[in-house]
C-alpha positions, 0 to 999 in steps of 0.5 A, spaced: 499 499 500 502 506 498 505 511 503 500 517 504 504 523 502 505 528 507 502 534 503 495 530 502 491 533 508 493 540 506 491 539 498 484 541 497 479 535 495 476 533 488 469 537 490 473 543 488 477 541 482 474 544 475 478 545 469 474 550 466 468 551 461 467 548 454 468 555 450 472 561 451 466 566 451 463 562 457 470 561 461 471 568 460 465 570 464 463 569 471 465 562 473 470 561 468 477 560 469 480 563 463 482 569 466 486 566 472 488 560 468 490 562 461 497 560 459 501 566 455 503 561 449 507 563 443 501 565 439 499 569 444 505 573 445 506 574 437 499 577 436 500 582 442 506 584 439 503 585 432 508 580 429 503 575 426 496 577 424 493 571 421 492 566 427 490 559 424 487 553 428 482 548 429 476 549 432 477 548 440 485 550 439 484 556 443 483 562 438 477 565 441 481 564 448 487 568 445 482 573 442 479 574 449 485 575 453 488 580 448 482 584 448 482 584 456 490 586 456 489 591 451 482 594 453 485 598 459 489 602 455 483 603 449 488 600 445 483 594 442 476 593 438 473 586 437 469 585 431 465 579 430 460 578 425 453 576 426 450 570 423 443 574 421 447 578 416 451 572 413 446 572 407 447 579 406 454 579 406 455 573 402 451 576 396 454 583 397 456 585 390 457 592 388 457 594 380 464 595 377 468 592 381 470 584 383 467 580 388 473 580 393 474 587 392 466 588 394 467 584 400 473 587 402 470 594 402 466 592 408 472 590 412 475 597 410 469 601 412 469 596 419 476 598 420 476 605 419 470 606 423 474 602 429 480 607 427 476 613 427 473 611 435 480 610 437 483 617 434 477 620 437 478 617 444 486 619 443 484 626 441 480 627 448 486 625 452 490 631 449 490 637 454 492 643 450 488 642 443 488 647 439 481 650 435 483 646 429 485 640 432 478 640 436 474 642 429 477 635 426 475 631 432 468 634 432 468 632 424 470 625 426 464 625 432 460 628 427 462 623 421 460 617 426 454 620 428 451 621 421 453 614 419 450 611 426 456 608 428 457 611 435 456 605 438 461 600 439 462 595 433 463 589 437 458 583 438 452 587 437 453 590 431 449 588 425 453 588 418 447 588 414 447 596 416 454 596 414 452 593 407 446 598 406 451 604 407 456 601 402 450 600 397 447 607 398 453 612 400 457 613 406 456 620 409 462 624 409 459 631 410 462 632 417 468 633 413 465 639 409 468 635 403 461 634 399 463 637 393 470 633 393 466 626 393 459 628 389 462 633 385 460 634 377 465 628 375 461 622 378 465 615 379 463 611 374 460 605 378 457 604 385 463 600 386 468 605 384 464 611 388 465 607 395 472 606 393 473 613 393 469 615 399 473 610 403 480 613 400 477 620 402 475 617 409 482 614 411 486 620 409 482 625 413 483 620 419 490 620 418 491 627 418 488 627 425 492 622 427 498 625 425 496 632 429 495 628 436 501 625 435 499 617 433 505 614 430 508 607 428 512 607 435 509 603 441 504 598 442 499 599 436 491 599 436 489 592 435 483 590 431 481 583 433 476 579 428 474 573 430 468 568 429 468 568 422 465 561 421 459 564 423 458 567 416 462 562 412 458 556 408 463 553 404 461 557 397 464 561 392 461 568 396 463 565 403 470 564 400 471 571 397 468 574 404 474 571 407 479 573 402 476 580 402 477 580 410 485 578 409 486 583 404 483 588 408 486 586 414 493 586 411 492 593 408 490 596 415 497 597 417 499 600 411 494 605 411 494 606 418 501 605 421 499 606 428 493 600 427 494 592 426 488 587 425 489 581 427 484 575 424 483 568 428 481 563 422 479 556 423 483 551 419 478 548 415 476 555 412 483 557 411 485 551 407 479 552 403 481 558 400 484 559 393 486 566 391 492 570 387 495 573 393 495 567 398 503 567 398 503 574 401 500 572 407 505 566 409 509 571 414 503 573 417 500 566 419 501 563 425 498 555 426 496 553 433 499 547 435 499 543 441 503 537 444 503 533 450 507 537 455 503 544 453 496 541 454 499 538 461 501 544 463 494 547 461 491 542 465 495 544 471 494 551 471 487 550 470 487 546 476 491 551 480 486 556 478 480 552 481 483 550 487 486 556 489 493 553 491 499 552 487 500 545 487 505 541 483 504 536 477 505 530 482 500 533 487 494 533 481 496 527 478 498 523 484 492 525 489 486 526 484 487 521 478 489 514 477 496 511 476 494 507 470 488 506 465 488 500 461 495 499 463 497 505 460 500 511 464 494 516 466 496 522 463 498 519 456 492 515 456 488 522 457 492 526 452 492 520 447 484 521 447 485 528 444 486 531 438 491 535 441 486 541 443 485 545 449 478 543 449 479 536 448 483 535 455 478 540 458 472 536 457 475 529 458 478 531 465 472 534 467 468 528 465 472 524 469 472 528 475 464 528 474 464 521 474 468 520 480 463 525 484 457 521 481 460 515 484 461 518 491 469 517 490 474 521 493 479 521 488 478 519 480 478 512 479 480 508 473 473 505 472 471 512 473 475 514 467 473 508 463 466 511 464 467 518 462 470 515 456 464 512 453 461 519 454 466 523 452 467 518 445 460 520 443 461 528 444 467 527 440 464 523 434 458 528 434 463 534 435 467 532 429 462 531 424 459 538 426 466 541 425 467 538 418 459 538 416 460 543 411 466 541 407 465 533 408 457 532 408 458 525 407 462 524 414 456 520 418 456 515 412 464 513 413 463 513 421 457 508 420 462 504 415 467 503 420 463 502 426 463 495 430 469 493 427 477 493 429 480 499 430 486 498 425 484 497 418 488 496 411 487 500 405 484 494 402 479 493 407 477 500 407 477 499 399 472 493 400 468 496 404 467 503 401 465 498 394 459 496 398 456 503 399 459 507 394 453 507 389 449 509 395 453 515 396 453 517 389 446 517 389 445 521 396 451 526 394 451 527 386 455 533 386 461 529 389 460 523 386 467 525 382 471 525 389 468 518 391 475 514 391 479 510 396 484 515 396 480 521 397 476 518 403 482 516 406 485 523 405 479 526 408 479 522 414 486 523 415 486 530 415 481 531 420 484 527 425 479 521 424 485 516 422 492 516 423 497 512 419 502 507 421 509 508 418 515 504 421 511 501 427 509 508 429 502 511 428 502 518 426 496 523 426 495 529 421 496 534 428 502 531 430 509 535 430 513 534 424 507 529 421 505 529 414 499 533 412 497 528 407 497 521 406 502 517 402 501 512 396 505 507 400 501 508 406 497 502 407 495 501 414 490 506 418 488 506 425 482 509 428 483 515 433 482 512 440 477 518 442 472 515 437 473 508 438 468 507 444 462 511 440 463 507 434 464 500 438 471 499 435 475 498 441 480 492 439 485 492 434 484 485 433 476 484 434 478 481 441 474 483 448 479 485 453 482 480 458 478 481 465 479 477 471 473 473 474 476 471 480 473 477 484 466 474 482 468 468 486 472 471 491 468 470 497 466 463 496 473 461 495 475 464 501 470 461 505 471 454 503 479 455 504 477 458 511 472 452 513 477 447 510 483 450 514 479 450 521 478 442 519 486 441 519 485 440 511 489 447 509 495 443 508 492 438 503 489 443 499 495 447 498 499 444 492 506 447 492 507 444 485 501 447 482 503 454 485 510 453 482 507 451 476 502 458 476 509 462 477 512 459 471 506 461 467 507 468 469 514 468 468 512 465 461 507 471 460 512 476 462 517 474 457 511 474 452 510 481 454 517 484 453 517 480 447 511 484 444 514 491 447 520 490 443 517 488 437 515 492 430 508 491 431 504 498 430 504 503 437 496 501 437 496 494 436 502 493 441 499 497 447 492 493 446 496 486 446 501 488 452 494 490 456 491 483 455 498 480 457 498 485 463 491 483 466 493 475 464 499 476 469 495 479 474 490 474 474 496 468 475 498 472 481 492 472 484 490 465 483 497 464 486 494 467 493 488 463 493 492 457 493 486 452 490 489 447 485 481 447 481 482 455 481 489 454 478 486 449 473 480 454 471 485 460 471 490 457 466 483 454 462 481 462 461 488 464 459 489 459 454 483 460 450 485 468 450 492 467 448 490 462 443 485 468 440 490 473 440 495 469 437 490 467 431 488 474 430 495 476 429 496 471 425 490 472 421 492 480 420 499 477 418 502 481 423 506 475 425 509 474 419 515 477 418 517 476 426 519 469 427 521 470 434 515 474 436 511 468 433 515 462 436 514 466 443 507 466 442 507 458 440 511 457 446 507 460 451 500 457 448 503 450 449 506 451 456 498 453 458 496 447 454 500 442 458 499 445 465 491 444 463 493 437 461 498 435 466 496 439 472 503 443 471 509 444 466 513 438 465 519 441 470 513 440 476 510 433 474 514 429 479 
């Protein structure tokens, strides 16, 4: 029994442990942990410095958290404005087109106007802080205020602004009369089109704002004014118009710093949206990009930071994991088990740890136990499968069909297996999705499932996922073996690499009856007759045999996933033998040996069927030897060495 650490009594209990809310907006509000439990990552630092202005990441990777914390840090000095398009304006934005200019440029004008309004408000606020304003400067600041009033922009353009209002202004005319230049804009020489007119008006507005900025001393030195743009997915629908809207945003954001040297626009964009965009100047954004990637170390640091924030105590990683979590789950280190069930995103690990804690509390446990983690995984797996489908439903509407295709099967599959299963449903898919029929090939589907993190690919015995560090983003022509990601296996009832139920002890079921019989016979003076040294030595020999087999599997060239499952089964079988030795009952020993023999034979058969032992003669020999030793124990009551 482990010795209780001295610090245990001083640590808060499981009731207070919490890892935060699912989304950044809720976690930022009261009751959330984002403010106290935020990690200042490199993505945050780059955006704060204005060095990277295009922050790209998958759903749940922390984009909105960075955006909100930037706003929190900069708002105290009025150096920030947050812009998020509203869903009700989505159709208006997508359809918006001004005559005389290309579609992308029309969309760009929307964002240029939005940015100009935010810059105008910043200049107005900065100008009010100038103590010795000249009458001329006061007049210019008054003109900016009148411009905002004339165009209905005096309120903050944040979560509540409706973009359809912006569009209506651009369709008509932006009022610039506040600057007393009506004749310069609407004079005798009229612009040739509505698009050209809106373009000229914005050029003029930006020139006026720059003149006032120069007068109050705003410069390119120091912390810039940040315009943060988030939640673009609300108005994106995976069509040409939506793509033009996003491209227009990117172009306007990149252009902002050129037009206003004291301002910078940072766009937070989902990976699935960014990867769909095709436009001529894409190569000009490479230096602006920052792709959010997480690894195991950073996710564990995040969980510790969140735990400290919820408990109100600066605990160590050892305090957190030793006190509140089991040492291992399914023979795998608990931390590695939990991390492996994520797509390397903060939201995943937060949700899973919260699910484990909630399950333990519902079961009235004082700490999270291994059974709690397993039960939480069943719930979490359903969440993740649903979330993945929702995340990519616009890009890949056929995902649900592929999920069904891969359910109730081995979580390891070959290209040939997948192609065979796909052939059975390809005709139905072509009917259901006629516009995508040309893309329904094995390579296309495998590439999609790999790209979104649903499948990993086995290369040189190691499983790689698209989000892994230094991993290829696309599958290769010579990739033939694939693995279903652990987070989706429970939901799809695909929990074995070789279609095998895990070995589970049955001794606990009969523990009370056997123990009672042992005690009763001991009282009758028959305990010495019951105990069989030969049987005990035989079990210990079998345990050593399984240990040698387990070591052989651990050192083998089997894939990570397959090796982990086999080792987990062998470890459980070893534990069963050790428990049988304690019972000191030959009938129990024979019963245990019989179940071990059947289970180990199944493992060997499945490995042979899948041709995983074909090129590993040593491992095949060890399996065969271990099965035969179990068989001899059952037939003769023990191995030959102990038969005398």
